[in-house]
N, C-alpha and C positions, 0 to 999 in steps of 0.2 A: 195223625189222623186229620182229615180235612173233609170239606163238603163233598157228599157223594158216598162216603164210606158207610158201611153198615156192620153190625155185629156186636158181640159181647163187650169188646173194648170200648165201643162207642157208648154203650149203655153205662159202663163204669164211669166214663168221662162225664156223661150227663148227670149221673148221681153226684159226682164230685162238684159239678157246677151248681147243682141245686143246693147242696150242703153249704157251698160258699155264698149262697144268697142270690144267685142269678135266676132270672125269670125263665124257667123251663117248666112246662106243665107235666111232662112225662119223660121217663127214660126208656124210649122205645127202640133204641139201638140204631136209629137212622140219623146220620149227620146231615141235617137239612139246614134251611135258612135260619130257623130259631136257634139251633145249636151253634151255628157259625156266629150269629149275633151275640150269643152268650159268651163264647170264647173271646171274641173281640172286646166285649165289655170287661171281662175279667182281665185280659191283657192290659187294657188301658188303666184299669184300677190299680194294677200292680206294677205298672211302668215297663212292662214287656213290650216287644215289638207287636203292634196290633195288626196281625196279618190273618187272623181267623184260623190259623193252623195250630193244632194241638200237638206240637212237637215235644222233644225231651225237656226243653227248658220250661215250657208252659205246664207240662205234667208235673215237673219237679216242684214248681211253685204252688200248684194246686195241692200237692201233698204236704208241703211244709209251710205255705203261706209267706215264705220269704224269698225274695229275688236275690240270686247270687250277684254281687256287685261286679263280677267279671263279665256278666252277660250283657249283651246289647240291649239298650233301652230305646223306647220310642223317640225320646228326645235326641238320642244320638243320630238317628236317621234324619230327623228334622234338621239338625244342625248341619249334617252332611249335604242335605238338599239345598239349604240356604247358601252354603259355601260354594257349591258347584253351580248354583243358579238354575236348579231343575226342580220339578215337582217332587214332593215326597213319594208319590206313587212310582216314580222312576227309580228311586233308590230302593224302594221295597221290592220292585220287580227284579232288580239285580240281586238283592239279598235273598230272594226266593230261588231264582233260577241258577245263579252263578255260584252258589255256596251250598254246603251240605247242611246248613242251618245251625251249625255249632262250630265254634272256633277252638274248643278244648276237648281233650280226651277225658275220660272219667277220672284219671289220676291227676288232672289239673294242668298237664303239659299242653302246649298249643298243638293243634293238628298240623302235621307236616306231610309232605310227599317228597321223598328223596329222588332226585333226577340224576341217574348215573351218567347219562349222556352229556348233561351240563357240566358235571365235574370233569369229564374227559376233555371237554372244550376249554374249560377254565385252566386246566393244567397246561394245555397247549399254548394258551395265551400268555402263560408265565414262562414260556420257554422250556417247559418240561415235556419230554416225550412220554405221552400217556400209554403208549402201546404195551411196553413191558409190564406196567402196573395192571393194565386191563387184562393181560394174559393170566396174571396171578389172582386178581380180584375182580372177576367179571360182574359180580353182583352189585358192586358199588362204583366201578369205573368201566365204562363201556361206550363204544361208539354208537351203539343202538340204545334207544330209550327202552324202558321196561324194567323188569325185575321187582315190580312193586309188591310189597307184602301187606301194606295197609295198617292203619291204626298204630298201636304201640310199636309194632315191628318196624315201622319206618324210622323210629328213634334208634332202634338197634342198628339199622343200616347206616344212619348218620354216625353213631358211635364207632362203628367199624371203620368208616372213612377217616374219622379223626385219629384213630389208632394207626392207620396206614400212613397218614400224612402229618406226623407230629411237628414237622418243621414248617407247616403252613397253617397256623391257627386262623380260624375264620373262613378258610376256603371251602371246607365241606358245607358249612352253614349257608354259603352263597349258592350252593347247588340244590337247595331245598325251596319248595314253595311253602309259605307260612300262613297259618291262620285261616280264618273263615273265607277270605277272598283270594287265597292261594297266590300271594304276591311273592315272586322269586327274590331270594336273598341278594342276588347279584345286582339288583336295582337300588341297593341302599343309598349309594352316592347320588344317583340321579333324583331320588326322592327326598334328598335333603337331610339324611341322617348323618351324624358325625362319624359313624363307623358301622361295620356290619354287626359288631357287638351291641351297639346302641339300637340298631334295628331289631335284633333278636330280643333284647330286653323289652322293647315296646310290644312285640308280639306276645310275650309272656304276660304282660301286664293286664290286658283285658280286651274284650271284643271291640270296645270303643276305639282302642288304639289300632286294632286291626282294620277297622273301618277308616280310620285316619290314613292308614297306609294306602287303602284303596283310593281315597280321595286324592292323595298325593299322586298316585299312579295316573289317575284320570287327568289331573291338572298338568302333569308333565307331558301329556300326549295331546296336542291340539286337535288331531283328528278324532280321538276318542271323546274328548270333551265336546266337540262339535256334534258328534253322533248322538250322545246322550241328551244334549240340550235340544236337539231337533227330533228326538225320539225316532231316530233312524236305526231301528234295531238290527237290521242286517249288517249295517256298517259297524255298529257297536260290537256285535257278536264276532264279526270277522277280525276286528282289531284286538278284542279281548281273548278270544278262543282260538284264533287261527282259521285257516281255510276249512277245517273239518267241522266248522260250526253248522254247516248245512246238514251233515249227517245226523247230528243230534237235535236239529230243529231249534237251536238256541234262540234264533231271531223270532220264530213263531211263539215260543214259550214266553219270551220277554214281552212281546207285544200283547199277548193274552193276559199275562200277569199285570202289566201296566194298566190295561183297560179295566181289569177287575178292581185294582186298588184305587184307580181314579174314580170309578163309580161308587165305591164304598166311601171314599173321602167326601164325595159330593153329597151323599145321603146322610153323612154324619151330622 
């Protein structure tokens, strides 16, 4: 839930915020300025990312009063901003627009997306003809992208690839994007990890480690770093998302999110 939403769920959120001691005069079911301010205040109090969005992590902490240590904290974003030499608002904009808002499934495993076309390419790079395997297992080895199942089912696709390629440990993991920032496993060496296994272990550890992978990814690409430092959102989106960024208006969304977070920071 975020500013502009209305309904019974917003009323429930408002009641929870009031119970938690936040300054709200009524649970009217309208997510306006006062509710957004209360959400931000609660997030700051509990060490969550203070973005004013009542997502799964904020709602979980409201219910339990305890922050999962694997979840991203406000300080993590501040440190990433310091490291890259950009405003915190820039990191928050990326965190909002370029992620699903969570790096883990409900069962505690990292969010992944298995890319069958990447595994096809990686096999070819190892001198293995992928075509016969693709004919037998098109769901996990394919010249065309796709076949996505989402959520837990992506781990099933990864497991299938591992069973098909027992002599190539770590290769299927390189064909996955990992965590909240969807960093591809095959980047492990360029990003300074000792092995793909070390990369995967970091992605399992916590969202702070997933943010670290994003920071490494930006640092390893001079154009990407230049774009985020200059707040050139079209250039950033093109480098991060590819040419299709225009179709999804990633640059527009990033610019708007940055302006909103910068304004909130200035008012704090």
